N, C-alpha and C positions, 0 to 999 in steps of 0.2 A: 129426679136424679139426672145429672148432666151426662152427656154422652161419654165424656172422659171417665166419670165416676162409674158409669155402667160398664164400660170396657175394662176398667181396673178390677171391678168386682168379678167379671167373667174370667179374667186372667188369673186372679188369686184363687178362684174356685178350681180352675184347671190345674194350677200348681199344687194345691192342697190334695186334689185327687191323685195326681202323679206321686206325691209324697206317700200317700197311703198305699198306692200300688207298689211303690219301691219297697216300703216296709214289708209288704206281703212277699215280694221276691226274696228279700233277705231272709225272712222266716222260712220260706220254702227251701232255700239253699241250706240253711242251718239244719232243717229237718230231713234233708235228703230227698226232697220231692223229685218226681220224675222230670227228666229233661224237658219233655213236652210242656208240662205245666209251668216250669220256670221260664222257658223261652216265650210262651204265650203271654205270661204276665209281664215279662220284660218288654215285649213288643207293645203292650198297652201303655207302659210307662213312657216309652220312647214316643209314641203317638201323642200322648197327652202333653209332653214337653214341646214337641213340634208345634202342636196347635196353639199352645200358649205363646211360643215365639212368633208364629205367624200373626197372631192377634195383636201382639205388641207392635210389630212392624206395620200392620195394616192400620192401626190406630194412628201411628206417627205419620203415615202416608196421607190419611184422611185429613189430619191436622195441617199438614204441609199444603195440601191442595185447597183447603178451606181458606187459608190466608197466605197465598203465595207472596214471597218477598219479605214476609215479616217473621218474627221469631214465633212461629206457630206452635212450637213445642219446646220443652225445657232443654232439649239437647241441641237445638238449632241445626237439625240435620238437613243436609242438602239432598236433592234427588239422587245424586250419585251415591251418597252414603246410605240412603234408604235401599237403593238397589243392591249395594254390597251386603247389607244386613240380610236382605231377603235371600240373596244367593248363598249366604252362609248357612241358611236353614234348609235350602233346597237340596 
């Protein structure tokens, strides 16, 4: 498995986990679950999404550093654009 394929697999796993956690939040709200339970589960969703975002940015950064000056990734991101994406998540 290539590093890109492995990173994509990790990202998809995180996103699927977040989707499952979000479904649990929706169900908890529909069923009138206690605030503490809903917020705890919502925090888990938020964390999973953040980790997926950081993994996406770090993969693009690795690609950019591996082949500087070339189209190292599909988006042709500059270091400045990578920094902006990173800060959007921070």
